[in-house]
C-alpha positions, -999 to 999 in steps of 0.1 A, spaced: 255 637 159 236 625 188 216 592 192 186 599 217 162 576 231 143 562 256 165 532 267 202 550 268 210 530 304 246 526 313 244 491 308 243 490 273 278 515 274 311 499 257 338 513 248 359 502 214 398 491 208 409 531 209 394 534 242 365 557 229 330 546 250 294 549 232 262 533 238 248 502 217 208 516 212 182 489 226 171 470 194 140 451 212 103 458 209 91 493 219 127 508 217 120 542 201 151 566 191 162 595 169 190 609 155 200 652 157 220 670 141 235 701 164 239 729 140 267 748 153 263 778 134 228 783 118 214 807 92 211 830 115 248 826 131 232 810 161 239 777 176 208 754 173 208 723 196 188 709 223 152 691 222 144 723 208 167 738 181 187 706 163 180 692 135 161 658 142 149 630 122 115 609 125 112 584 154 122 552 146 118 515 166 125 480 167 106 449 164 116 413 181 101 384 179 90 353 202 102 323 189 83 289 184 103 257 189 89 219 184 100 185 173 91 161 149 86 136 174 59 141 200 45 119 227 65 95 228 96 76 215 116 44 212 151 53 226 175 47 195 164 74 172 168 111 158 150 137 168 144 170 144 141 202 157 126 235 145 133 270 158 115 298 137 126 335 153 137 359 133 154 381 157 181 349 147 183 361 110 208 382 111 218 384 77 198 385 41 229 369 27 235 338 41 226 310 64 228 319 101 237 291 129 232 289 163 259 282 184 272 246 195 296 250 226 300 211 232 306 219 271 322 185 290 312 209 323 288 197 349 263 223 369 247 258 356 277 280 358 288 273 319 249 277 305 243 312 331 276 322 317 266 316 279 233 327 284 235 364 270 215 386 262 212 390 223 222 375 190 257 374 189 277 353 167 282 317 160 319 312 162 324 339 189 323 328 227 317 350 256 341 373 277 319 378 308 298 400 289 267 385 307 275 412 331 270 439 303 235 421 293 218 445 271 255 448 251 257 428 218 268 388 228 297 376 221 281 341 217 254 332 197 220 312 210 225 275 223 201 252 225 199 223 251 180 187 251 179 170 286 165 144 303 160 176 330 125 193 327 147 225 338 182 234 325 188 256 352 188 230 375 218 223 400 225 184 389 223 194 351 252 178 335 270 181 300 300 159 308 303 122 291 273 101 308 257 136 319 219 141 312 221 172 289 237 181 253 240 212 229 234 207 196 237 231 165 204 244 140 211 258 109 191 281 86 172 266 61 175 293 36 188 327 33 168 352 50 143 325 59 146 326 100 132 290 99 165 268 117 169 230 117 191 198 135 189 171 150 201 151 178 203 111 184 191 95 215 206 65 227 196 35 248 229 15 248 258 44 241 268 72 267 260 109 268 282 122 241 283 160 238 309 163 208 281 137 191 251 150 200 240 120 212 222 116 245 212 86 263 178 79 278 162 50 294 129 39 295 100 65 312 130 94 308 113 123 291 131 147 268 132 182 269 148 208 240 155 242 256 157 278 242 165 310 253 145 337 236 159 369 251 151 398 236 115 383 230 87 402 211 81 418 245 109 417 266 145 433 265 158 408 291 143 376 289 174 358 302 163 344 329 138 323 310 137 291 290 112 281 266 108 244 264 90 215 242 62 192 253 82 163 270 88 132 245 84 98 264 108 70 262 91 42 257 107 9 250 86 -19 240 93 -52 223 90 -49 184 59 -68 168 65 -95 150 39 -106 117 38 -131 91 26 -128 60 8 -158 62 5 -186 92 2 -218 74 28 -222 40 29 -252 19 61 -276 12 80 -266 -14 81 -228 -29 62 -211 -5 70 -174 6 67 -157 41 73 -121 46 83 -116 83 75 -83 92 91 -63 126 77 -32 138 100 -15 158 111 23 162 134 15 184 155 2 163 154 29 136 187 45 146 196 61 112 182 90 101 195 91 60 195 55 53 182 22 63 190 0 96 201 -37 91 190 -56 124 219 -83 120 207 -120 125 176 -108 143 155 -130 132 157 -170 141 134 -196 124 137 -228 142 121 -263 145 90 -269 175 78 -302 168 105 -311 140 145 -310 134 152 -285 105 190 -286 111 207 -259 116 183 -225 124 182 -205 101 186 -170 113 187 -138 87 189 -98 88 159 -77 92 163 -48 69 144 -16 68 118 -9 44 123 27 41 139 54 58 134 62 94 104 39 91 110 18 121 93 -10 102 118 -43 90 113 -74 63 124 -107 59 115 -130 37 113 -170 43 110 -199 18 99 -234 20 123 -266 7 135 -298 13 164 -287 36 173 -251 54 198 -229 39 212 -197 29 206 -170 61 234 -160 84 252 -123 82 243 -105 52 214 -121 47 178 -110 43 161 -143 33 169 -181 37 151 -212 30 138 -236 60 130 -270 59 95 -283 62 76 -317 69 39 -326 64 24 -314 98 61 -293 108 54 -261 127 87 -241 133 89 -210 155 97 -174 144 114 -157 164 125 -117 169 154 -106 193 151 -74 204 173 -52 224 151 -30 240 136 -43 264 175 -58 266 176 -92 251 138 -98 247 122 -115 221 87 -125 199 74 -157 186 53 -165 162 42 -202 147 45 -209 115 28 -242 103 35 -267 71 7 -285 50 7 -298 19 -20 -292 -8 -40 -320 -26 -38 -302 -63 -70 -304 -82 -70 -299 -126 -103 -296 -140 -122 -288 -171 -142 -252 -174 -174 -275 -194 -183 -311 -196 -180 -308 -230 -162 -287 -262 -174 -286 -297 -153 -296 -325 -127 -261 -338 -134 -248 -298 -109 -236 -271 -110 -263 -240 -100 -244 -210 -80 -258 -181 -81 -250 -146 -52 -265 -122 -50 -254 -82 -18 -258 -70 2 -243 -42 33 -257 -44 37 -250 -78 36 -212 -69 76 -206 -61 75 -170 -63 57 -143 -46 64 -111 -70 62 -133 -106 30 -149 -124 49 -183 -131 44 -209 -164 40 -245 -162 50 -259 -196 52 -296 -185 29 -304 -162 -7 -308 -176 -12 -332 -204 -43 -337 -226 -49 -370 -244 -77 -384 -269 -56 -418 -264 -25 -428 -254 -11 -424 -289 -27 -389 -292 -11 -367 -265 1 -331 -264 13 -310 -233 -10 -279 -223 10 -244 -213 -4 -231 -178 1 -200 -165 -3 -184 -134 -38 -159 -124 -20 -137 -109 8 -132 -84 14 -154 -59 -22 -170 -65 -13 -209 -72 -38 -211 -96 -28 -217 -134 -52 -212 -163 -45 -231 -198 -62 -239 -235 -59 -260 -262 -77 -257 -295 -95 -292 -300 -93 -294 -339 -113 -315 -364 -84 -317 -384 -43 -308 -388 -28 -331 -368 -19 -326 -329 3 -301 -319 22 -294 -290 5 -263 -266 -19 -254 -296 -43 -284 -300 -54 -318 -300 -71 -333 -333 -101 -352 -321 -134 -364 -335 -171 -361 -322 -175 -385 -295 -141 -386 -280 -134 -382 -247 -108 -361 -234 -88 -364 -204 -60 -348 -184 -37 -357 -166 -15 -342 -137 13 -354 -113 9 -339 -81 41 -349 -65 33 -329 -31 1 -337 -9 -16 -343 19 -6 -384 8 30 -381 12 38 -398 -21 29 -388 -56 -7 -390 -68 -21 -381 -105 -52 -361 -107 -73 -364 -139 -105 -348 -152 -125 -355 -184 -148 -337 -207 -166 -348 -244 -158 -338 -275 -189 -332 -299 -199 -318 -325 -187 -285 -345 -209 -253 -336 -226 -244 -360 -218 -211 -386 -244 -193 -400 -234 -191 -438 -254 -168 -463 -283 -179 -479 -277 -194 -516 -311 -194 -543 -294 -221 -569 -303 -211 -606 -333 -233 -622 -323 -262 -636 -290 -265 -621 -279 -282 -596 -244 -270 -578 -215 -297 -570 -204 -297 -531 -176 -279 -525 -148 -300 -506 -151 -284 -466 -127 -262 -454 -120 -263 -417 -99 -231 -407 -69 -235 -388 -70 -225 -355 -42 -197 -341 -31 -177 -315 -43 -178 -279 -67 -166 -254 -75 -143 -234 -97 -148 -204 -114 -132 -173 -139 -120 -149 -152 -84 -150 -169 -74 -120 -183 -40 -98 -158 -24 -77 -179 -19 -53 -200 -44 -48 -178 -75 -60 -206 -89 -81 -199 -101 -115 -211 -77 -147 -238 -92 -173 -234 -88 -207 -198 -61 -203 -178 -61 -233 -139 -68 -233 -120 -56 -268 -81 -54 -276 -77 -20 -289 -61 -34 -328 -68 -65 -345 -112 -63 -334 -115 -90 -312 -137 -90 -289 -165 -113 -263 -193 -104 -242 -191 -113 -199 -222 -141 -192 -243 -139 -162 -214 -152 -140 -192 -116 -155 -171 -150 -168 -159 -140 -207 -132 -156 -230 -115 -142 -263 -103 -170 -285 -81 -174 -314 -65 -138 -306 -30 -133 -325 2 -132 -308 12 -99 -295 9 -72 -270 -29 -57 -264 -45 -30 -245 -78 -47 -236 -107 -25 -222 -138 -36 -205 -169 -17 -202 -198 -23 -195 -233 3 -191 -235 21 -157 -198 17 -150 -163 40 -164 -142 15 -184 -111 1 -176 -80 -12 -196 -49 -29 -189 -16 -41 -210 -20 -80 -221 3 -102 -239 -10 -132 -258 14 -160 -265 7 -183 -289 -11 -214 -277 -14 -198 -240 -40 -182 -219 -34 -146 -213 -58 -139 -180 -70 -100 -180 -95 -93 -150 -115 -62 -143 -127 -43 -114 -152 -14 -134 -157 16 -107 -202 29 -113 -205 59 -132 -214 91 -113 -241 103 -129 -243 140 -136 -268 162 -126 -299 165 -152 -298 203 -165 -337 210 -162 -359 221 -192 -384 246 -193 -413 217 -202 -416 183 -188 -440 161 -211 -452 135 -186 -445 98 -194 -471 73 -187 -452 49 -156 -444 12 -169 -441 -13 -147 -411 -30 -148 -388 -46 -122 -369 -35 -93 -358 -66 -76 -358 -103 -80 -360 -121 -44 -352 -162 -45 -372 -189 -22 -352 -205 -5 -319 -182 -9 -302 -210 -9 -306 -247 -15 -289 -280 -5 -291 -312 -29 -285 -347 -25 -266 -362 -58 -295 -372 -85 -321 -348 -61 -341 -326 -72 -364 -295 -59 -379 -263 -70 -369 -228 -65 -396 -200 -69 -385 -166 -84 -405 -135 -76 -402 -102 -97 -407 -71 -78 -417 -37 -85 -429 -1 -75 -461 -5 -58 -474 27 -70 -471 15 -103 -473 -24 -104 -506 -42 -86 -498 -55 -56 -463 -44 -57 -454 -71 -80 -445 -78 -118 -467 -105 -137 -458 -115 -172 -420 -108 -168 -393 -134 -183 -367 -148 -163 -340 -164 -177 -322 -188 -154 -282 -192 -161 -261 -215 -139 -221 -204 -138 -193 -226 -159 -182 -249 -125 -217 -255 -117 -232 -270 -153 -212 -300 -141 -228 -300 -106 -269 -289 -114 -294 -285 -144 -320 -261 -142 -357 -264 -162 -368 -245 -179 -340 -223 -184 -366 -195 -185 -403 -188 -174 -430 -159 -174 -441 -149 -141 -475 -154 -132 -502 -129 -115 -484 -130 -79 -451 -122 -99 -442 -159 -93 -420 -181 -115 -408 -215 -113 -380 -234 -118 -366 -268 -112 -327 -273 -102 -317 -310 -99 -279 -327 -87 -260 -343 -108 -235 -362 -96 -205 -342 -89 -202 -327 -58 -197 -292 -47 -211 -255 -54 -228 -241 -83 -240 -205 -83 -281 -194 -105 -282 -166 -112 -317 -155 -116 -323 -122 -142 -357 -101 -147 -350 -71 -169 -323 -55 -155 -323 -68 -122 -309 -98 -107 -307 -120 -83 -280 -156 -75 -289 -182 -58 -259 -212 -40 -268 -247 -45 -245 -274 -29 -246 -304 -40 -240 -334 -13 -235 -369 -9 
């Protein structure tokens, strides 16, 4: 038997342990071979051999590949991180049944001798080592391919050094799966530890460039590519100061939460777990004494993110922190400023500082309206940032808001924060005509009584406690329609006792807005999945569902032209449950054309509303006129305006305490205009008036000043 081919050079001769000499065939792209059999005695009793008579197979050849190598980091990197290397080369996939590995010599020598000695022309074995095989470069190597990482741009540079503290290391790659031909591995960069080849650690400094080298021999085009190394694009080492930011620049004096965030990829040193920067964050007083400075750990917010967090809480005394702590309390004073300092290690001992100011908040507590009919629910809003002591939980206040009609008739109102970290609390209580006053649930009152709420604002800009109050008038019950009754002739019915229903349940309240424009949606329906509870929003997008039985509900908001939205809500007896919605406009579907279209007479309809002036400033008890113009399609509407259209005016709930408007509705004249008179009340602040014509509307802001 013979193997005949176009690359049977003596450089491929080898011998086995028995001394038998044989040649290794050239397994590379372009190599072509065939096997022939010299038949010593053929059918004609003749010797069949040589190129013309031997029995010969068809030619067969080999395919070799050009490998590709890449790193997960491109461009620039911090000095303390891991670099993941990916190599794709089918030539290294020498087994279909197991994962292959490249070789790792962990050399500790300097100079190129060791690298050249191990740089064999072939694939080799991961556990092998060279035995002078380089002199027979076309034979199967004893050592598998080796990958190098270096701060040199040429791995065969005479200054290459793999010793401790050197500039080059070797590291292994492992095939990602059986028969995949894709290999992955990693090495670590360090700014503070000397190069250690056995740990796959390469020391770098600011401005260094890091390269990864691979000898692709054979490749798809060459059997002997041993003098050429493939190198990745350089990774430039940049040691920059980490970026420090705070979730807020001003915090309240007690119970407020500030999250400190540091982005510093230099400090991301672990590829498999979150890093901790021990006591890398300090909070110290700038214009006052905090006592002992607050120091904390910064903890990475995920594996390999380079972003580190710590939590600062305000209080009366500095406490917590220290080694092992990721949060702490800093002492505050009115007008105080603290410095939050991050200490970096690369550049060495550099620091970044942010100022954090402290100021108290003057609380407000207000009713939602100037008056409430008997058996209605009074809505109360408390704004006090100091009572927001958690940025992750909506909190409740049970013993802070009191409501009374007199000193002998008083009770508490349950207040629930409107959302996470808002500092605004909502509550409600029924103004009942009978049944007595019950804590958190109802206060008995009579027509003409004055409801007064009080709140003790202990932390504020005055430096001492202050009492915050608001009042609302109790009016007659809101009439409820009853079925008509026709008396029998000659019979006079005897009036029966009036039964006042006992109020129960809680309140669901909130707003519904357009998710794109954030404008309020008027006429949206908000309903529960069970119990049949529902309400409709007003022009300000606000709704209120009262007397909702305690329990868990799925509350849905829907409006014409919008996709519905739902959220779970838990209702507690006598409490307010906030539920706000932002509805997404429905994307119109493309209509299917119909064969015959019957023209419909075009109608002059409102397309837009304009208000003059667009905003208004009024002194207390002063009036001003506002002109509202309804515009239409000028191809249908004469002059581009809509005459004879009814325009309605609606004031938001808070604004009703500050202004009134007359008339409530008006009809446009031939020029499309309607005139309204706005009168300021004695309370200062902002109000919003919404003018609506047909399906279009326009809002105007009115500012009432002293």
